[in-house]
N, C-alpha and C positions, 0 to 999 in steps of 0.2 A: 349260665352255670353249666352249659353242657359239657365245656372243656374239662369240667371238674371229672367228667364220667367218661369221655372219650378218649380223650388226647393221652398221648403219657406222661407229659407232666402233671395233668393233673390228677389221675389215677397214683404219681408216685406222690403226688402234696398228700393225697387222701391216706395214703398209706405212713408217711410220715407223721402227720396230725395225730392220727390213730397209737402207732409207734410210741410217739411225745408222751401222749396220755397214760398209755400201759407201763413207760419206763416211771412216771412218776408214779403208779399203783405199786409197780415193783417194791420202789424203796419205801413206800407206807408199809405194804404186805412185810419186809424183810424186817422194819423196825418192829414192827407188831410182835412178830414171830422171836426177836431176840429178849422178850421181854420175858419170855419163860424160860429163858437160861438163870435170870435172875432173882423171877418170883413166878411161882405158879398159879396164885391166887391174885397177882395183880393179872397175869395172862388172859385168867378165864374169867377177870372183869372186864376186858375189851372184847374177850369172844362173846360174852352177855350183850354188852352192850353193843355188836356189831349181828348180832341174833336175827330177831323176826320182825323189828322194826320197820317203820316203813320208809327210813333216809336208808336200811342196807339193802332191803328190798331193792328199791329203786336204782342205788347203787350197783347191786349186784347184775340187773337188767342191762345197766348201763355199759358196764364194763364188758358182759358178753357182745354186744351188740357192738362196739366196739372192735372185740378180739373177729366176731362174723367179718365185719367188715374188713379188718387187716388182711384176712383169711382168703377171701373174696378177691380183692384187688391185687394180692401176691401171686395168686392162681391166674390170674387177668393179665399180667405182666410179663410171666413167667411165660404162658402160652404164645403172647405177642413176640417176644424177644425169640423165641424159638422159630417164630413165622418169619421174623425178620432175616432171620441166619438160615433158614431152608434146609437144605440136610444138612450143613455142615454146622455141626454141634459145636464147633472150636472156632467160627469165625467170629474175631471178634477184634476190632482195632488195639484195643486195651488188654490184651490177653494175658503181654508179658510182665503187665501190672497188676493181673488179677490176682488175687489172695485167694487159695483154697477157700478158706470162710463166703468170700462172695459169690464165689462158682457155685456155692451150695449151699445158700441163704433157703432156698424151698426144701430141700433137704431137711435141713434145722428145724424148721419149721415143723415139719411133720413130727419129729421126733418128739419137740416141746407138745406137740398137741398131742400126742399118746401120753408123755407125761403129765399133761394138764388133766384129763379124763382120769390117770390115775389119781390125782391130786384131790380133782374135785370129789371123785367117791370115797377117797378117805375121808378126806375133813369134811366138804359143804354138805355132801350127801347127810352124812351121819350127823350132822349137828344142825344149821340152817333150814335146810330143803325138808328132811324127817321132822325137825319142830313147827315146821310152818306145816304140815300135813298131819301132824299128830302120829305118827309113823310109832309102832312100837321099836322100842330100844333107841330111842332119840337121845342123843348123847350130847349135854348142854357144856359143858365142861373140856375146852380143847385139850388142856392139860393132860387130861386120861387118856384122850384117844390118841395124842403124839408120844407120851411115853410109853405106852403098849405098842404102839405100831413100829417104831423106832427101836425096840428092843431086839427085832429081827435084822441080822445083818443085810439080812435078803433086801427088805423093804429101804434099808440107809444105803444099798451100793446102786439099786434103782433109780432112788433119788437123786443120788450125785452124779449118774448119767444123766437125767434130766437136765440139772443143776448146771453142768459142764458145757449142755447143748443151747442152754440160754446165755451163757458168757460169751458162746462163740457167735450167737444169732446179734447179741448186741454189741461185741466189739465191732463188726459191723455196720449193724443199723443202727446206731447211734450219730458216727458221723455222717451217715449217708445221709440219715433224716435232717441236719444241719446244712449237709451238700445241696440236699430236694431245695430248700429255702432259699439256697442262693448266697449261703454263708458258704466258702471255698476257695479256691486260688493256691497260690505256690506257700503264700506266704499261712494261710488259716488251715488249709487240709492237713498240715502234720500235725499242728495244734489238737483240730478236732478229732484227731486219731488217737492220740494221747487222752483226752477227756474220755472218750470212748472206751479205752483199756479201762481208765479210773473207775468209771461208773460202772462196767462190766464187772469187773474185780471186786467192787466194793459191794453190790448185788448179789455176786455167785458167793463167796464169802460168808456174806451175811444169812444166805440163805443154808448153806452147808454148815455152818456153826451149829445150828437146832439141830439135825438128824445125828451128829457126830455125838454133840452134848448129849442125848438123850439114850445113846446106843452105852456110853463110857457109865452113864450113870448104870445103867441097868448093870454091867459086868463089875462097875468096882465100889457100888454102892446099892446093892440087890435088895436091902432092905429099908432104902430112904423114902 
């Protein structure tokens, strides 16, 4: 099993596997967030269900581990690629075919990491973490936090920037994930790229709807 840790193919496989798990989580998280648009009460019930229960805590730790693994291997692969290119940062046989997104996946990952830290502070820290440690001011109702947070246009813009970065990252990462597992070629690659754009767009639009909805509600229905 040492090839998983030392070889380029093994590292890419771990990147693909951890990325796949996070894409599935994003689809679930997006679906959960959209409940807020239809019913704040139902959204709060979901948040309470995913509060400080043991399975929610185990799931959070598992996701954190996957994300850390993904970041570590992204750094390793980036350093490995730079070392292989030597002093020529543009030395690549596929440079003419490489997209802006594929050449800036690491930078996009850094932007997403910053966005994730903001998101964790705004929601996870104020809910699950604060409740777990019984910190003063802990808020169990996610709808209260979301509606209050996204009244501020600055927060909405920051979140939309993060969501756009997620879209770019997924639009390349999803099809690259399948390519790593061996599903590629002239026939499949164009199809996988379409699937990647569809998945990335569904996730990005789904996440963007909530802050935009909260902002619109704050200005159009201030007494709701």
